[in-house]
VMD Tcl script that draws the C-alpha trace (Angstrom):
set ca {
  {0.04 -63.62 -52.63}
  {1.34 -64.50 -55.42}
  {5.22 -63.76 -55.84}
  {6.52 -60.53 -57.64}
  {7.97 -62.03 -60.63}
  {4.55 -63.89 -61.43}
  {3.06 -60.47 -62.17}
  {6.27 -58.40 -62.81}
  {7.07 -59.90 -66.19}
  {8.88 -56.79 -67.76}
  {10.52 -54.70 -64.90}
  {12.40 -51.61 -64.98}
  {14.77 -52.44 -62.72}
  {15.64 -55.81 -61.36}
  {17.83 -55.12 -58.07}
  {17.71 -57.62 -55.37}
  {14.91 -56.96 -53.12}
  {12.59 -59.09 -50.50}
  {10.01 -60.78 -51.76}
  {8.50 -60.74 -48.20}
  {8.18 -57.28 -48.39}
  {4.68 -55.61 -48.48}
  {4.54 -55.36 -52.24}
  {1.66 -55.14 -54.78}
  {1.33 -54.28 -58.35}
  {-0.49 -51.50 -59.21}
  {-1.91 -51.18 -63.17}
  {-2.18 -47.49 -64.15}
  {-4.97 -46.49 -66.71}
  {-2.43 -47.15 -69.80}
  {-1.59 -50.77 -68.31}
  {1.58 -49.68 -67.20}
  {2.89 -52.03 -64.35}
  {4.35 -49.91 -61.26}
  {5.66 -51.55 -58.00}
  {4.42 -49.76 -54.96}
  {4.70 -50.42 -50.91}
  {1.64 -50.65 -49.03}
  {0.74 -47.15 -47.68}
  {1.59 -43.65 -48.55}
  {4.85 -43.62 -47.21}
  {6.20 -47.01 -48.40}
  {4.71 -45.85 -52.02}
  {6.85 -42.45 -52.00}
  {9.93 -44.81 -51.20}
  {9.03 -47.22 -53.85}
  {8.74 -44.45 -56.44}
  {12.16 -42.89 -55.31}
  {13.92 -46.54 -55.44}
  {12.46 -46.99 -59.15}
  {13.07 -43.68 -60.13}
  {16.23 -42.69 -58.78}
  {17.92 -46.41 -58.77}
  {21.63 -45.77 -59.72}
  {21.67 -46.74 -63.91}
  {24.32 -45.77 -66.48}
  {23.76 -43.43 -69.24}
  {25.57 -44.59 -72.62}
  {25.81 -40.73 -73.71}
  {25.71 -37.73 -72.26}
  {22.40 -36.68 -72.23}
  {20.99 -39.62 -73.89}
  {17.78 -41.43 -73.06}
  {18.07 -44.74 -70.75}
  {15.24 -46.65 -72.54}
  {12.21 -48.13 -70.32}
  {9.90 -50.56 -71.86}
  {8.02 -49.75 -75.23}
  {4.52 -49.71 -73.99}
  {5.04 -47.32 -71.14}
  {5.54 -43.57 -71.23}
  {8.49 -43.04 -69.07}
  {11.51 -40.87 -69.98}
  {14.82 -41.16 -67.91}
  {17.80 -38.78 -68.68}
  {21.25 -38.40 -67.26}
  {23.46 -35.43 -68.35}
  {26.56 -34.90 -66.93}
  {28.66 -31.88 -67.69}
  {31.98 -30.11 -65.90}
  {29.29 -27.79 -64.12}
  {26.43 -30.37 -63.34}
  {25.22 -33.73 -62.43}
  {21.62 -34.28 -63.64}
  {19.19 -37.50 -63.24}
  {15.79 -37.24 -64.10}
  {12.90 -39.65 -64.79}
  {9.19 -38.85 -65.54}
  {6.13 -41.20 -66.09}
  {3.35 -39.25 -68.24}
  {1.00 -41.81 -66.79}
  {1.78 -41.58 -63.21}
  {-0.22 -40.21 -59.98}
  {1.47 -36.83 -59.14}
  {4.14 -38.40 -56.67}
  {7.10 -36.08 -56.95}
  {11.04 -36.78 -55.66}
  {13.09 -33.70 -56.25}
  {16.24 -32.47 -55.08}
  {18.02 -29.77 -56.91}
  {20.00 -28.14 -54.76}
  {17.92 -25.21 -55.70}
  {14.79 -25.14 -52.82}
  {12.49 -22.64 -54.86}
  {12.87 -25.10 -58.09}
  {12.16 -27.90 -56.06}
  {8.70 -26.13 -55.04}
  {7.92 -25.68 -58.39}
  {8.68 -28.87 -59.74}
  {6.54 -30.36 -56.99}
  {3.93 -28.20 -58.82}
  {4.26 -30.22 -62.04}
  {4.29 -33.52 -60.50}
  {1.26 -32.57 -58.45}
  {-1.17 -30.56 -61.31}
  {0.04 -32.49 -64.02}
  {-0.51 -35.87 -62.37}
  {3.15 -36.76 -63.56}
  {5.71 -38.83 -61.28}
  {8.59 -36.71 -61.45}
  {11.75 -37.53 -60.10}
  {14.80 -34.80 -60.46}
  {18.21 -34.93 -58.42}
  {20.73 -32.63 -59.56}
  {23.96 -31.79 -58.06}
  {25.65 -28.31 -59.63}
  {27.57 -25.57 -58.91}
  {25.44 -23.59 -56.95}
  {28.24 -21.75 -54.95}
  {28.81 -20.01 -58.09}
  {25.01 -19.03 -58.84}
  {21.78 -21.04 -59.66}
  {22.08 -20.58 -63.59}
  {23.84 -23.75 -64.86}
  {21.54 -26.09 -62.40}
  {18.02 -24.61 -63.37}
  {19.46 -24.71 -67.07}
  {20.82 -28.31 -67.14}
  {17.43 -29.82 -65.17}
  {14.81 -27.82 -67.73}
  {17.13 -29.54 -70.79}
  {17.03 -32.95 -69.14}
  {13.26 -32.18 -68.45}
  {12.65 -31.16 -72.01}
  {14.78 -34.22 -73.29}
  {12.65 -36.60 -70.87}
  {9.52 -35.89 -72.01}
  {10.80 -36.23 -75.96}
  {11.90 -39.60 -74.81}
  {8.36 -40.25 -73.24}
  {5.92 -39.29 -75.87}
  {8.01 -40.83 -78.51}
  {6.37 -40.34 -81.88}
  {3.03 -38.85 -80.38}
  {0.34 -41.13 -81.31}
  {-2.91 -40.34 -80.15}
  {-2.21 -37.35 -77.78}
  {-4.18 -34.37 -77.96}
  {-1.29 -32.73 -78.64}
  {-2.76 -28.99 -77.55}
  {-3.23 -27.95 -74.05}
  {-4.20 -24.31 -72.51}
  {-5.02 -23.40 -68.68}
  {-5.43 -20.07 -67.01}
  {-4.35 -20.63 -63.34}
  {-4.89 -18.12 -60.69}
  {-3.02 -18.00 -57.59}
  {-4.84 -15.16 -55.29}
  {-4.27 -12.09 -57.14}
  {-1.90 -13.68 -59.43}
  {-3.87 -15.40 -62.53}
  {-1.09 -16.67 -66.03}
  {-2.34 -18.55 -68.90}
  {-0.26 -21.48 -70.69}
  {-0.79 -22.39 -74.02}
  {1.43 -25.05 -75.82}
  {1.58 -27.23 -78.69}
  {3.51 -30.51 -78.55}
  {4.59 -29.91 -82.26}
  {8.03 -31.05 -82.67}
  {8.90 -27.32 -83.15}
  {10.44 -25.49 -79.98}
  {9.62 -22.11 -79.41}
  {8.91 -19.84 -76.72}
  {6.63 -16.68 -76.32}
  {6.96 -15.24 -72.67}
  {5.57 -12.09 -71.06}
  {5.41 -12.61 -67.23}
  {6.35 -9.17 -65.39}
  {7.86 -10.24 -62.14}
  {8.53 -7.41 -59.65}
  {11.48 -8.22 -57.66}
  {14.82 -9.89 -58.50}
  {14.52 -13.05 -56.20}
  {12.00 -15.12 -54.73}
  {14.11 -16.33 -51.26}
  {17.30 -17.22 -53.34}
  {16.13 -17.93 -56.61}
  {16.70 -15.22 -59.46}
  {13.77 -14.57 -60.85}
  {15.36 -14.26 -64.04}
  {15.79 -17.84 -64.16}
  {12.10 -18.54 -64.83}
  {12.44 -17.28 -68.93}
  {15.56 -19.06 -69.04}
  {14.01 -22.62 -67.22}
  {11.20 -23.04 -69.89}
  {13.20 -21.91 -72.93}
  {15.42 -24.55 -72.12}
  {12.73 -27.28 -71.44}
  {10.87 -25.80 -74.83}
  {14.31 -26.50 -76.92}
  {15.24 -29.98 -76.01}
  {11.48 -31.42 -75.88}
  {10.27 -29.89 -79.08}
  {7.32 -27.64 -77.77}
  {5.63 -24.67 -78.54}
  {5.17 -22.57 -75.42}
  {3.23 -19.67 -74.91}
  {3.05 -18.24 -71.19}
  {1.27 -14.68 -70.58}
  {0.78 -13.15 -67.25}
  {-2.87 -11.48 -66.86}
  {-2.84 -10.40 -63.63}
  {-0.56 -10.27 -60.38}
  {1.81 -8.51 -58.20}
  {3.00 -10.89 -56.05}
  {6.37 -12.71 -57.45}
  {6.25 -15.95 -55.84}
  {2.67 -16.16 -56.59}
  {3.37 -15.16 -60.51}
  {5.98 -17.82 -60.80}
  {4.02 -20.67 -58.85}
  {0.87 -19.85 -60.82}
  {2.91 -20.11 -63.92}
  {4.26 -23.86 -63.16}
  {0.74 -24.67 -62.38}
  {-0.61 -23.56 -65.66}
  {2.00 -25.16 -67.43}
  {1.48 -28.70 -65.45}
  {-2.23 -28.51 -66.07}
  {-1.67 -27.66 -70.30}
  {1.06 -30.39 -70.40}
  {-1.54 -32.95 -68.73}
  {-4.17 -31.65 -71.28}
  {-1.81 -32.12 -74.32}
  {-0.24 -35.14 -73.12}
  {-3.39 -37.27 -72.70}
  {-4.76 -39.57 -75.03}
  {-7.87 -38.68 -77.15}
  {-9.79 -41.51 -77.50}
  {-11.17 -40.81 -80.42}
  {-8.24 -40.13 -82.19}
  {-7.76 -44.11 -81.79}
  {-4.11 -43.92 -82.03}
  {-3.38 -41.92 -84.92}
  {-0.55 -39.18 -85.22}
  {-2.29 -35.83 -84.42}
  {-0.99 -33.94 -87.14}
  {-2.51 -33.31 -90.77}
  {1.17 -34.40 -91.91}
  {1.02 -37.66 -90.33}
  {4.41 -37.17 -88.33}
  {5.75 -35.05 -85.33}
  {8.92 -34.53 -85.37}
  {11.63 -31.69 -84.17}
  {13.09 -31.03 -87.71}
}
mol new
graphics top color blue
foreach p $ca { graphics top sphere $p radius 0.5 }
foreach p [lrange $ca 0 end-1] q [lrange $ca 1 end] { graphics top cylinder $p $q radius 0.2 }
display resetview
């Protein structure tokens, strides 16, 4: 096998690694080079290594730049209340490595990875001894900023996405537009105040915060459902599928920006 450096010309990180390890180079559909280990468990370890390697954000909440050709966003957000690190690969394979200190939120972020086929790494420490509000909000703000960075000028993407996800008796529809104009229209009727220890009021706040920083127009509608867990999980699954549609490339567009104005910005 040729050496790692022969193949990996533009590494995301250049840490000290053992070149005799069972490493191989995996090319994605968009020619983004990823570092992987042989085997399922080793592959997840490799992604954790790349995703959450220690890096230094120059400004609080500012993007940590990845190679231009890849659709990867990475953000660290540090406040007196939380310390959040997020990395998302839009052209991933559904790898999830999430630890926010809020078990139910971890479970929902895993849905984002699995059903969006994004690689999602979220690490957060926050003042959850008070409640989950600040951590939930700052994770969402960081995810939105990460998406904003990964999308860049949004050349060639579908831009729009919509999906209806059933989960047993629950059915939720999500439609979104990566327009650069933040907006949330939210219509969920969650019957209980908590799922586990998670305050169900935080679902709306999560999507509002993410829409604000990503520049996304987002509509969420509950069509059916009685079980709180099912309603919320169906929402995250529908969102993941809609976002996957919107971020996928439209081959007929041939790299042009999907707007009659010729630009998609947050202003």
